C-alpha positions as CSV (number, residue, x, y, z in Angstrom):
1,M,8.8,-54.3,44.7
2,A,6.3,-52.6,47.0
3,V,5.5,-49.0,46.1
4,Q,4.8,-46.1,48.5
5,R,5.1,-42.7,46.9
6,V,3.9,-39.6,48.9
7,D,5.4,-36.7,47.0
8,L,2.6,-35.9,44.6
9,A,2.0,-32.4,46.0
10,I,5.4,-31.2,44.8
11,A,4.0,-30.3,41.4
12,R,0.3,-30.1,42.2
13,P,-0.7,-28.7,45.6
14,E,-4.3,-30.0,45.2
15,L,-2.9,-33.5,45.6
16,A,-1.4,-32.8,49.1
17,G,-1.7,-35.9,51.1
18,A,-2.2,-38.2,48.1
19,R,-0.3,-41.5,47.9
20,I,0.6,-44.0,45.3
21,S,0.6,-47.6,46.5
22,G,0.8,-51.1,45.1
23,H,3.5,-53.3,43.6
24,C,5.7,-53.2,40.5
25,D,8.0,-56.0,39.4
26,P,11.7,-55.4,38.6
27,G,12.0,-54.1,35.1
28,Y,8.8,-52.1,35.3
29,Q,10.2,-48.9,37.0
30,G,9.4,-46.9,33.9
31,V,5.8,-48.0,34.2
32,L,5.7,-46.7,37.8
33,D,7.4,-43.4,36.6
34,A,4.7,-43.0,33.9
35,F,1.9,-43.6,36.4
36,V,3.5,-41.0,38.8
37,Q,3.9,-38.5,35.9
38,N,0.2,-38.7,35.2
39,F,-0.4,-37.2,38.6
40,E,2.6,-34.8,38.8
41,H,2.4,-33.3,35.3
42,D,-1.1,-34.1,34.0
43,V,-4.7,-33.9,35.2
44,E,-4.9,-37.2,37.2
45,I,-6.8,-37.0,40.5
46,G,-7.4,-40.7,41.3
47,A,-6.5,-43.8,39.2
48,S,-5.7,-47.5,39.2
49,F,-3.4,-49.3,36.8
50,A,-2.5,-53.0,36.4
51,V,-0.7,-55.3,34.0
52,E,-0.7,-59.0,33.7
53,A,2.1,-60.6,31.6
54,A,2.0,-64.3,30.7
55,G,-0.7,-64.8,33.3
56,Q,1.1,-63.1,36.2
57,S,0.4,-59.8,37.9
58,V,3.5,-57.7,37.2
59,V,2.1,-54.2,38.0
60,H,-0.7,-53.2,40.3
61,L,-0.8,-49.5,41.2
62,W,-3.4,-47.2,42.7
63,G,-3.3,-43.7,44.0
64,G,-4.7,-40.2,44.4
65,F,-8.2,-39.4,45.6
66,A,-11.4,-41.4,44.9
67,D,-13.3,-38.2,45.9
68,L,-11.4,-34.9,45.8
69,P,-13.7,-32.7,48.0
70,S,-13.7,-35.2,50.9
71,R,-10.0,-36.1,50.2
72,T,-11.1,-39.8,50.3
73,P,-8.0,-41.8,49.2
74,W,-8.1,-44.2,46.2
75,R,-7.6,-47.6,47.9
76,E,-6.8,-51.0,46.6
77,D,-10.4,-52.0,46.5
78,T,-11.8,-48.7,45.0
79,I,-13.9,-49.2,42.0
80,G,-15.3,-46.8,39.5
81,V,-17.5,-46.3,36.4
82,V,-15.4,-47.3,33.4
83,F,-17.8,-46.1,30.7
84,S,-17.3,-47.9,27.4
85,N,-14.8,-50.4,28.8
86,T,-18.2,-52.0,29.7
87,K,-18.9,-52.8,26.0
88,P,-16.4,-55.7,25.7
89,A,-17.8,-57.2,28.9
90,T,-21.3,-57.1,27.4
91,A,-20.1,-58.4,24.1
92,L,-18.3,-61.3,25.8
93,C,-21.7,-62.4,27.2
94,A,-23.1,-62.7,23.6
95,I,-19.8,-64.3,22.4
96,L,-20.0,-66.9,25.2
97,L,-23.6,-67.8,24.1
98,A,-22.4,-68.1,20.5
99,D,-19.5,-70.3,21.5
100,A,-22.1,-72.6,23.3
101,G,-24.2,-72.8,20.1
102,M,-27.1,-70.8,21.6
103,L,-26.6,-67.7,19.6
104,D,-25.5,-67.1,16.0
105,L,-23.9,-63.7,15.6
106,D,-24.6,-63.6,11.9
107,R,-28.3,-64.4,12.2
108,P,-30.9,-61.5,12.2
109,V,-31.6,-60.1,15.6
110,A,-35.3,-60.5,14.9
111,H,-34.9,-64.3,15.1
112,Y,-34.3,-63.9,18.8
113,W,-36.3,-60.7,19.3
114,P,-39.2,-60.6,16.8
115,S,-40.5,-57.1,17.5
116,F,-37.1,-55.7,16.6
117,A,-37.8,-56.2,12.9
118,A,-40.0,-53.1,12.8
119,H,-39.2,-50.2,10.6
120,G,-36.7,-51.9,8.3
121,K,-34.6,-53.6,10.9
122,Q,-35.3,-57.2,9.8
123,A,-31.9,-57.8,8.2
124,I,-29.8,-56.4,11.1
125,T,-27.6,-59.2,12.5
126,V,-26.3,-59.6,16.0
127,R,-22.8,-58.9,14.7
128,M,-24.0,-55.5,13.4
129,L,-25.1,-54.6,16.9
130,L,-21.6,-55.6,18.1
131,D,-19.6,-53.7,15.5
132,H,-21.6,-50.4,15.4
133,S,-22.9,-50.8,11.9
134,A,-26.6,-51.5,12.7
135,G,-27.7,-47.9,12.3
136,L,-29.1,-47.4,15.8
137,P,-26.6,-45.1,17.6
138,A,-29.2,-42.9,19.2
139,L,-32.9,-42.3,19.6
140,R,-34.8,-39.5,17.9
141,E,-37.6,-39.1,20.4
142,P,-36.6,-37.1,23.6
143,L,-36.1,-39.5,26.5
144,P,-37.6,-38.7,29.9
145,D,-35.3,-38.5,32.9
146,G,-34.7,-41.9,34.3
147,A,-35.2,-43.8,31.0
148,A,-31.6,-44.8,30.9
149,F,-32.0,-46.9,34.0
150,D,-34.7,-49.1,32.7
151,P,-33.0,-51.5,30.2
152,Q,-36.2,-53.2,29.3
153,G,-37.9,-49.9,28.5
154,M,-34.9,-48.8,26.4
155,A,-34.9,-52.1,24.5
156,D,-38.6,-51.6,23.7
157,R,-37.9,-48.0,22.4
158,L,-35.1,-49.3,20.2
159,A,-37.3,-52.0,18.8
160,R,-39.6,-49.2,17.6
161,E,-36.8,-47.0,16.2
162,A,-36.0,-46.8,12.5
163,P,-32.3,-47.0,11.6
164,F,-30.4,-43.8,10.8
165,W,-28.8,-45.5,7.7
166,A,-29.2,-48.7,5.8
167,P,-27.9,-51.3,8.2
168,G,-24.4,-52.6,7.4
169,T,-23.5,-49.7,5.1
170,R,-22.0,-47.3,7.5
171,V,-20.3,-47.3,10.9
172,G,-21.4,-45.0,13.8
173,Y,-20.5,-45.6,17.4
174,H,-23.5,-46.9,19.4
175,G,-22.2,-45.2,22.5
176,L,-25.2,-46.0,24.8
177,T,-27.6,-48.0,22.7
178,F,-25.0,-50.8,22.3
179,G,-25.7,-52.1,25.8
180,W,-29.5,-52.1,25.6
181,L,-29.4,-53.8,22.2
182,V,-26.9,-56.5,23.0
183,G,-28.2,-56.8,26.5
184,E,-31.7,-57.6,25.3
185,V,-30.4,-60.3,23.0
186,V,-28.4,-61.8,25.9
187,R,-31.5,-61.7,28.1
188,R,-33.8,-63.4,25.5
189,V,-31.3,-66.1,24.8
190,A,-29.9,-66.8,28.3
191,G,-33.1,-66.3,30.2
192,V,-31.4,-64.0,32.8
193,S,-30.5,-60.3,32.7
194,L,-27.2,-59.1,31.3
195,G,-25.7,-58.3,34.7
196,E,-26.7,-61.7,36.1
197,F,-25.2,-63.6,33.2
198,F,-22.0,-61.5,33.3
199,R,-21.6,-62.1,37.0
200,A,-22.2,-65.9,36.9
201,R,-20.3,-66.7,33.7
202,I,-17.4,-64.3,33.6
203,A,-16.9,-62.2,36.8
204,E,-17.2,-64.9,39.4
205,P,-15.2,-67.6,37.5
206,L,-12.3,-65.2,36.9
207,D,-12.6,-63.5,40.4
208,L,-13.3,-60.1,38.9
209,D,-14.5,-57.1,41.0
210,F,-16.5,-56.0,38.0
211,W,-20.2,-55.3,38.0
212,I,-22.9,-54.4,35.4
213,G,-25.5,-53.4,38.0
214,L,-23.8,-52.7,41.3
215,P,-25.2,-54.2,44.5
216,E,-25.8,-51.4,47.1
217,Q,-23.3,-52.8,49.6
218,H,-20.5,-51.9,47.3
219,E,-21.6,-48.3,46.8
220,P,-19.1,-46.8,49.4
221,R,-16.2,-48.1,47.3
222,V,-17.2,-46.2,44.1
223,A,-15.0,-43.3,43.0
224,T,-16.6,-40.0,42.1
225,I,-16.3,-39.1,38.4
226,I,-15.0,-35.6,37.6
227,P,-16.4,-34.5,34.1
228,V,-14.0,-33.0,31.6
229,S,-13.7,-29.3,31.8
230,P,-15.8,-27.5,29.2
231,S,-14.1,-25.7,26.4
232,A,-15.1,-22.3,25.0
233,Q,-14.2,-23.5,21.5
234,P,-14.9,-27.0,20.0
235,R,-11.7,-29.1,20.2
236,N,-12.6,-31.6,17.5
237,A,-15.2,-32.4,14.9
238,F,-17.4,-34.3,17.4
239,E,-17.6,-31.2,19.7
240,R,-18.3,-29.0,16.6
241,A,-21.2,-31.3,15.8
242,L,-22.5,-30.9,19.4
243,A,-22.3,-27.1,19.1
244,E,-23.5,-26.6,15.5
245,E,-25.6,-29.6,14.6
246,P,-28.2,-30.2,17.3
247,D,-30.1,-32.8,15.3
248,S,-27.0,-34.8,14.3
249,V,-26.3,-38.4,15.4
250,S,-23.5,-37.0,17.5
251,A,-25.7,-34.6,19.4
252,L,-28.5,-37.1,19.9
253,Y,-26.1,-39.7,21.3
254,F,-24.5,-37.2,23.7
255,R,-27.5,-35.3,24.9
256,N,-30.6,-37.6,24.6
257,T,-29.5,-40.0,27.3
258,G,-32.5,-40.4,29.6
259,G,-30.6,-39.1,32.7
260,W,-27.2,-40.8,32.1
261,R,-25.6,-37.4,31.4
262,P,-24.7,-35.2,33.0
263,S,-24.9,-36.8,36.4
264,G,-26.3,-40.4,36.2
265,F,-22.9,-41.9,36.4
266,N,-22.4,-40.5,39.9
267,A,-25.8,-41.4,41.1
268,R,-26.9,-44.6,42.9
269,R,-29.6,-45.2,40.3
270,G,-26.9,-45.1,37.6
271,H,-24.7,-47.6,39.5
272,A,-27.5,-50.0,40.2
273,A,-28.8,-50.1,36.6
274,E,-27.6,-52.6,34.1
275,I,-26.2,-50.1,31.5
276,G,-24.3,-52.5,29.3
277,A,-22.6,-49.9,27.1
278,A,-21.2,-47.5,29.7
279,G,-22.3,-48.3,33.3
280,G,-19.8,-51.1,34.2
281,I,-18.0,-50.5,37.6
282,T,-14.6,-52.1,38.2
283,N,-10.9,-51.3,38.6
284,A,-7.7,-51.8,36.7
285,R,-6.8,-55.1,38.4
286,S,-10.0,-56.7,37.2
287,L,-9.7,-55.3,33.7
288,A,-6.1,-56.5,33.5
289,R,-7.1,-60.0,34.7
290,L,-9.9,-60.3,32.2
291,Y,-7.8,-59.3,29.3
292,G,-4.8,-61.3,30.6
293,V,-7.0,-64.4,30.3
294,L,-8.0,-63.4,26.8
295,A,-4.4,-62.7,25.8
296,M,-3.4,-66.2,26.9
297,D,-6.2,-67.7,24.7
298,D,-6.0,-70.9,26.6
299,G,-9.7,-71.8,26.5
300,R,-10.5,-70.7,30.0
301,L,-13.2,-68.4,28.8
302,L,-13.7,-69.1,25.1
303,R,-12.5,-71.6,22.6
304,P,-9.6,-70.0,20.6
305,T,-11.6,-70.1,17.4
306,A,-14.5,-68.2,18.9
307,L,-12.2,-65.5,20.3
308,A,-10.3,-65.2,17.0
309,R,-13.5,-64.7,15.1
310,A,-14.9,-62.2,17.6
311,T,-11.7,-60.0,17.6
312,E,-11.4,-59.8,13.8
313,V,-12.1,-56.3,12.4
314,S,-15.6,-56.4,11.0
315,S,-16.4,-52.7,10.5
316,A,-14.2,-49.8,9.7
317,T,-14.7,-46.3,8.4
318,H,-12.7,-43.1,7.5
319,E,-15.4,-41.1,9.4
320,D,-17.5,-42.5,12.1
321,V,-21.0,-41.1,11.8
322,C,-21.1,-40.4,15.6
323,L,-17.5,-39.8,16.7
324,R,-16.4,-38.1,13.5
325,V,-13.0,-39.8,13.4
326,P,-11.8,-43.0,11.7
327,T,-12.8,-46.1,13.7
328,R,-12.2,-49.8,13.5
329,F,-14.3,-52.3,15.4
330,A,-14.5,-56.1,16.0
331,S,-17.5,-57.7,17.7
332,G,-17.7,-55.5,20.7
333,F,-14.0,-54.6,20.8
334,M,-12.0,-51.7,19.5
335,R,-9.0,-52.4,17.4
336,Q,-6.1,-49.9,17.2
337,M,-7.1,-46.6,15.7
338,D,-4.0,-44.7,14.7
339,N,-5.3,-41.4,13.3
340,R,-2.2,-39.3,13.8
341,A,-1.6,-38.8,10.1
342,R,-4.8,-36.8,9.9
343,A,-4.1,-35.0,13.2
344,L,-7.2,-36.7,14.8
345,D,-7.8,-38.4,18.1
346,S,-6.3,-41.9,18.2
347,A,-6.5,-45.0,20.3
348,R,-3.1,-46.7,20.0
349,F,-2.5,-49.8,22.0
350,G,-0.9,-52.3,19.6
351,R,-1.4,-53.6,16.1
352,D,-2.5,-57.1,17.3
353,A,-4.4,-55.8,20.4
354,F,-8.1,-55.7,21.0
355,G,-9.9,-53.9,23.8
356,H,-11.6,-50.6,24.4
357,A,-11.2,-47.0,25.4
358,G,-13.6,-45.4,27.9
359,A,-14.9,-41.9,28.0
360,G,-12.4,-39.5,29.5
361,G,-9.4,-41.7,28.7
362,S,-9.5,-45.1,30.5
363,L,-8.2,-48.1,28.6
364,A,-8.1,-51.9,28.7
365,F,-6.8,-54.4,26.2
366,A,-5.2,-57.7,25.4
367,S,-2.1,-58.2,23.3
368,P,-1.9,-61.9,22.4
369,R,1.6,-61.3,20.9
370,L,2.9,-60.0,24.2
371,K,0.6,-62.2,26.4
372,L,-0.4,-59.0,28.0
373,G,-3.5,-57.8,29.9
374,F,-3.7,-54.0,30.5
375,G,-6.1,-52.1,32.6
376,Y,-6.2,-48.3,33.4
377,T,-9.1,-46.5,35.1
378,M,-9.4,-43.0,36.5
379,N,-12.0,-40.6,37.8
380,H,-10.9,-37.3,36.2
381,M,-12.1,-37.3,32.6
382,G,-9.9,-35.8,30.0
383,A,-10.6,-34.2,26.6
384,G,-11.0,-36.1,23.4
385,V,-13.2,-38.8,21.9
386,L,-10.6,-41.7,22.2
387,L,-7.5,-41.6,24.3
388,N,-5.5,-38.7,25.9
389,A,-1.9,-38.5,27.0
390,R,-2.3,-40.4,30.3
391,A,-3.2,-43.8,28.8
392,D,-0.8,-43.2,25.9
393,R,2.0,-42.7,28.3
394,L,1.2,-45.9,30.2
395,V,1.0,-47.9,26.9
396,R,4.4,-46.7,25.8
397,A,6.0,-47.5,29.2
398,V,4.6,-51.1,29.2
399,H,5.8,-51.7,25.7
400,V,9.3,-50.5,26.7
401,A,9.3,-52.7,29.8
402,L,8.4,-55.8,27.6
403,G,11.1,-55.0,25.0
404,S,8.6,-54.2,22.3
405,T,9.7,-51.6,19.7
406,E,6.2,-50.9,18.4
407,F,6.0,-47.6,20.3
408,H,9.6,-46.4,19.7
409,D,8.5,-42.9,18.5
410,P,9.0,-40.1,21.0
411,D,6.2,-39.4,23.5
412,P,4.6,-36.1,22.1
413,S,3.3,-35.2,25.6
414,R,6.7,-34.9,27.1
């Protein structure tokens, strides 16, 4: 059924004039209701949401404002920075090369990138880069403004960096360094840049409106990111580290970003740069299509054996060195992180599922069991280091629509 909702200002006057549009197949009314609730009773300003089930688009919604001050509506073709939802796209480039026999994920990085071996990094494997166990989650030396937008320069800096721990012995989220590290391996093996390889081998064949390095002609379609509101008191262990441990891995990752924070993600130079950890620009439809293909596991992108190996949990910890919560990673993908028993931030999206959360709350994943591809993007960042209530509400609604009982427990945000 076609969707046209124009009543968002009832609960939130700042959304006056905002619309929700798209389509929603019969049986997915609860999913539409959850999407609307994110606007009416949460912090949503602009968002897109899509679901593919068994290879078919069953939900595609968009609404709100792509830019609040100008009241620019979020349109069907609006795209936006999806932060760490970029990491699986980057990882898939390496996995494709491995599936073609050009790259061995369990071989030392230095085999492909000889200068990387400096300062005790000779045993770091490509898979360690992919699963956040390499020991390079940040750089110690202060980065000049603009460094983040030079991937070759960042790769050179990381080649000279010493690991923060013995590689392979701990897990610490490589929030920005992931893209420069994996991207450099892809460049050296494939002979083209990360963004070029992704476009030619993944985005174009699957008809994705997904860019790692956005051409200037698409700039008018990019939504404006609204950063999370600051808090007077730390809300979690990660924020406490930022406030109380200025030399910690957490603080270095968050603050020593070479211009990416606090405004690089809203600047043309940030959109144009190939920032393979956090700078991808896309929308929910493209994320759902990408993960819908992976969920079908029919060989269109990867051989089933290659996908199965890449999505196995290969690193896990009770306290991530960077994020300060329990984490579980495969080769470039997050696996479900249910930390509720310890009253910590979680990323719940299915026991069999693999995907990623993005800063502020976006989410994309595949569930092979449900043949499901899920994509949610937004421009108003929420609090927390993993997911917040908006994505959680959508995950629950989709599981209900598909008859899954995995998320039968009550929604705590209601």
